[in-house]
N, C-alpha and C positions, 0 to 999 in steps of 0.2 A: 262547381268542377273543378279539379285537379289543372295545372297545367301537364304537360303532354310529358315526358319523361322518356319516352322508349317508345320502340315501332309498334309493341303491342296495345300502345292506347290509340292508333289508327286503325279507323272499322275497317274490316276483313273485304268488304263489300262498299262498291258505290252509294250514292245520295247523300251524304254528307257533309257538314260545314266544318272548318276549320277557322275558327276565333282569333281575334289580335296578333296576329300574323305581322311583323315587318318584313316590306319586300319593297327592292328599291323601285321608287317613283321610276328612273331612264328604264324600268324593263315589263312596267303594266303597260301592255296596248291599248293605245287611246288614250292613255292618262295626260289630261291637259291641265294638268295643277300649275301652278306659278312658282311653288316653292325651289328651292334649290336643291339640286340632283344628288347631293350629297344624303339628302331628306331620303329614311326609311319611313315610306307609309304602312300606316296601321290599318289592315284590312280584314275582310275576312272572304274567303275563296271557297266557292260551294262545287263540291263534286260530283258530277253524276253518277246515274246506274253503270253510264257505257265507258266510266272510266277517264272523262272527260270533263273539262273545267266548263260549269255551267253557267257559274256568274262571281266579278271580282268587284268588292263593294266596300266601302267604309265599314269600320266595325265600331261600337262604341263601349261604354266600360258592362252593358248589358249585355250577355251573351249566351245564346242557347246550344252552338254545336259545340266543335271539340276543341278547349282552352287551347293554345298555344301559346298562353305566356307572355307573349311580346318576342318569344322570338326569332330568329332572322329566317325567312325562305331565299333560296334562290332558284331558279331553274336549272335542269340536271344540263353539263356544261358540253362543250362543243368543244374537240380537239381538232385542229386543225392542220395538223404538222406533225406525223406520228413515222416512225419506221418498224411495222409489226413484224417484220419479215428478218430485221436486224438482232431482235430483245433478244435479251438475256440469253447472251453465249460469251458471257464475263467469265463464266469457271471453265470451260473447254478454251475461250481464247481471250486472255487478259490486252489492256491497253500497254506495250512494255514501258513507256514512258509517261504518258497523259497528253502527248503530242498531237494534232492534226494528222502530221504525216503517218504517226504510232496507229493511228485508227484506221486509214484507210488501209495499211499495208497488214496491220492485223484481220480485218474486215472481210477484205480479199484473200486473203490466205484460207482464213475458216468457209468464206462460200464456196470454195475450189471444194475445198475437200469434205465438207460434210452437210451444203444445203439440201436434202433431198426432200420429196413432199412431204415425207412422214415428219422429217424436223421441223420445216419452216410449219406444217400445220401447226403441230405442240406447240410451239413458240408462240404463234399468230393468238392459239386456245387461250394460251398461258395469260398471253395482255391483254386481254378482252374482259375475262375472268376478272382481273384486278381493277378494269378502268369502270366494265359495271357496278363492281362495288361500291367505288370511290364516288358512283353517280354520274359518269357520262355516256351521253345518250347517243352522242355520234363523232365518229372519226374520218380523218381522213389520212391514208397512209401512203408513204413512197416505196415503190417496190424495185429491188435493182434488176435493172432488165438489161443488162449484157449477155448475149449470149453463151451458152446455152441456159442458161437460170431462168429468163424470162419464160421459156416452155414449160418450167418447174413451177413458179411462182405464181403466175397468172392463174392457171388452172384452180391451184388450191387458194389463192384467192377467192375465185368463184362460189369454191364449195363453201366455205367458210361465209361469205358473204350471205348466202340464203341461211346457212341455218342459224344466223345472227339477228337474220332480221326479224323485226317488233321488238329487239332491246337495244341493237347499237347498229345507227344507220351508218354504211362503211362503204366509202367513198377510195380509191386507188390512183396514182398518179406513176407512171413510167419515170425511173431514173438512170441516168446515165451521163457521160458528160456529153456538153456541146458540142462535141467537137464528131459524136458520133452521130448526132442527125446527119451528118452527111452523109452515113451510109447505106443507100437509098434502101435496100436489103433487109438490113434492121429494122428502118422505119415502118416497112412494108409488114413485117411482122410483128412489132409490137402494137401498129395499130389494127390489126386482123385481132391480136390476143384482146387487146384491153376495150377496142367500142364494143363490146355487148355489156361492158358496165356502166358505160356514160361517165365516168371521171375526166380528168382535163389532161392533157399533153404534159411533156415535163421535161426537164432536165439541169442540169449542175451548170451554170454561169460562170464562168471562171477567164482571167483577161491572157487569151490570147488570140493569135492569130485568128483564127478559123471562128474567134466569137460571132461575128458580125453573118458570116455566112450559116452559121448554125443558128443564129437566132429567125434568119428571115427563111429556113428551109421549117422549121416549127411551124412559126406564124401563118406560113404560106396552109400547110398540111391543116393546121387547126381554124384556119379561116374555110378551108372545103371541106369539110368534117363536120363545123358545128361545133368543135369541143372548146372547153376554158384550157387554160396554160397556167402552169404551178412551178415556179423556178425554185433553186438553191442560188443563192446571189450573195457574192462579196463575202463570202465564210473566210475572212482574212482581216487582219489588221494593218496591212498594207495599202496605204491610202491610194497607188495608181491603180489598184482596182476597182473603175469604176461601173461595173456590168448594171448597175441597177439603173443609171442615167440611159446605157444602151439599149436597155430595154424598152424604156417609155420611150424613146424616139423612136425604136421599132412601128411600136402598138400604135402611135401616132402618124406614121408613114403611113402603116398598113389600113390606117382606120379600123383597126380592131374592134368588133362587137360584143366579143367574150369577156368573161373574166379573167382576171389574171391577179396572182397570189404569188408572190416574193418572200420567200423566207431568208431568215438571219441579216442580210444585210448590214452588217459589220462595217467594214472600212470606209462608212460612211462617218462613223462615228470620229474618224482621225481626219478628216478630208477639211481645205479650207473654207473658211463660212462662205466663200463665194461659190465654191461647186458644191455645196451643200446646197446651198438657195436653189440654182441653176437644176440642179437634178431633181431636188424637190418640187418644184414649179411643174418640171414636165410629168413627173409620178401622179401629182394632181391632177393636172391636165388629162393623163391616160386612166383615168379612173384605176390607178392600181390599188391594190389590197397590200400591206404589207404585214407580216407576222414573225414577231420576235422570240426565240425560243432562248430565254434567260438562263436556265441552269444547264443546258449542254453549253452554248458560248463562254459561260463564264468557266467552267468547265477547261475548257479547251486553250482559250485565248489567251495570248501572254504568258504561256508557260515557259517558263527555263527553270533548269534545275538549281536549285538551290536561291531562286530569288524569286520574291512577293511579286505575284502580277502587280502592274500600273494600271493597263488598260483591260477593260473586261467584257469589251466586245458587243452590248448592248447599245441593239439599234437606237435611234432620233426617235421616240415614241412621240415625245412633247409637241417636238417641231414638227412630225408629219401632222399629228391629230388636229394643230392648230390650223392646219393647211384643209383640211376635210376629207384627209389619204384615211381608208378605215384601216384601221392597227386591232392588231390582236394577238395575243400567247398561245403557246401551244408548248404540249411535252418532249417533240422531237424523240432522243434516243431514250434506248431505258437499257443501264444494266447491259450495253456492248460496249465495242472499243470506244467508241464516239463520248458516252457518258456511261460513267460507272454504275451509277448511282437509277435510280427514281422508282417509279410504280404505276404511270398514266394516271395518276392521281391529280386534274386539275385543279383542286384546291391548294394541295403543295405550288403546283407552278404559278397560280395568280398570285399568293401568301411571297412567292420570292420576286416576283415582279414587281409588284409593290415597293421591296423594299431595293432591291437593284435599282428600279428604274425611277424610286419619286413616285410612285403612282397614287399618291395622296397630297393633302394640304393646299388644294381640296381634293378628296378622294372623287368627285365629283361624278362623270359616268363610267370611270376607268371600267368597271365591272361588265360592262359591253363586251370585251376584248376577250372574254374567256364565253362569252354567252350568246347575246344577239347577231354579233359584229361576224364571227365566224360564221356562224347559222344561214346567214343574209350571203355571204361569199360562198357557202356552198350550196346554195338554192333551196335552204329548209326553212319554211315560211312559219311553221309552227313551232320551230325551237329553239330554245335558249332563252325565253322571253314567260309573261302569264297574258295568257290570249284566252279568251272565253271561245268554246268551241275547238281550242287545240286538247291532246293528251293531256291530264294531268300528271306532267313528268317534273316532281320538282325534291327539292332538299331541304329539311329542318336541320339547322343545325342548335346546337346549343347556347350559344353566345343571343344577344339582343341588340346588338351595336357593331358599328364595322370594327371598334376597337378591339373588343370580346372576340370576335369571327376572327378575326385577322392575327390574332394574339397564338390561338390555338391551333392545334393540326385539325382538332375535330372530327378525331378518331371514330366519333360516336355518333356520328349523324347520320341520321333516319332517311333515305332514299326509297322515294315513291315513286311506283311507274305506275300511270295508267290507274290511278288512284289507292293504290296496294302498296302497302311497306314490304320492299325485296329483302332475300337473306344477303346480309352483307359480308358473310366471311369469306374473307379473301383467299385463293389458292394456297394450300403451301407448296413452298418449294420444292419438295422432294418430287414432285409432280412432273421436274424436269430432269429428273435424275438420266430416267430411261433414254434425252437424248442428250445433254451435255453432260453428265457426270455428278458429282457431288462434288464442292468445293474440297482442295485440297485442306488434309488434317495437318495442323501446325507441330 
C-alpha cells in the first residue's frame, strides 16, 4: 500500500491501524525503552471504532494497515498561555511603536472603545477556528478582568467554552495588575464570575511596593477556594524585577498545594548568576512551572527605534529544565498590539522556540514543552501524549525526521481528531471585517 499523502487516505470511521509511524518515544505513555529521547520510535497505532487509541506497538516492514511511510506523528498540541480576548484587533488598533508601553496603551484604548460581547465573541471564535485547524486541542486563555470588562468577557467565555467542548478544552484565568488583587470588591466579583469554569486565579506580577500584599491576597484566596494560580511575571529586561523569586517564596510560605504557572520570566535572563541560582532553586522547590512565550517576547523586548535588539527576552529554559522545573512554550498574543503576527499555530511556536532557545543538540524531550507538560499543568491527563484508551487526537506530518519537520511549516499536515481527519480550512480574515474593519488600503 502506498504511503499516506492526504487526509482522504485516513479511514472515515474507526477500527483501523496506522503502520510505520514515527513517534517521539518520550510521548508514548508507558514506553520504557532505553533509547535516547531524540529517537523517533517506529510504531503501529490502532484506532478503535470509538475514536480512541486501542493499542500502540512496534511495527515491522510487513504491514497490513494504513501505511504512513515513516512519517512523524505528534499528539495534538496544548497551548497553555494565550489571550483570546485581545486577538485580532491589529486592524483597528496597531501598536504605534512596537514597544511594551505602546502595547499597553493601545490595548487599553481599544478595550474601552470596542470590547462588547459581540466583538469579543467574534474574535475568540476566529482564534479558536485557527487553533483547531492547526492541531491544538486544549487552550488556556487570560481574560482582561478590569471592571467593567470582566462582566462582559467572562459570560462570553462561558458560552464559547460550551460551544467548543469536544473540539478544544478551554480554561481561563483572570488578568489584572497585582495591585488590584487588594481590591476586595473586584476580587469577590471576579471569583464569582470565574469560579464556575474551574480555572486558576492570576494576575500580572511586577516589581511594585504592593507586590507582596497582592501575592498574599491571591495565594490566600486560591488556598481557600482550591484554585490553581497563573501569573504573568517579570515581562521586562530590568534585572531589578525579581517577581519570580517572590512568587516562589510566597508559595513556600503558604505551603501552597495547588499548581502554579509563571509566564514570560524575561528579567531572569539578565540577572546575576547568583540571583538566578537562588531563584531557580526556590522555583524548583515550590514546584512551579514556567511557560516561555518566545514569539511575543522577541517582538517586544529590547525594542528601540533604529537599533538592533541585543537581548531577546526568552527565559532560561535550559537552566530550569536541568533543575526539574516543568517548562513549556505557548502562543501568547495573536495579531494585537502585544504581537503583530501569529495564528495560534503551536507548530510555529515550537519551531520558533527551537531556534530562539536552542532546543536541540540534543533535541531530547523538548517536544514535551508543547504537548504533555502543559497538559499535565492544566490537569488534562489524556492530552499531549500517545496513550491507549485516550482519544485518537494526533497530527501526521510530511516529514520523516526531526530535521525534516522542523525545516518546514508543514502547512499540509493532517490533523486527526477522535480518529477522523478534520477539515483544515483556516477562517478567512474577511470574517472579522464586521468587528475590526478591513486593513487600510495603501
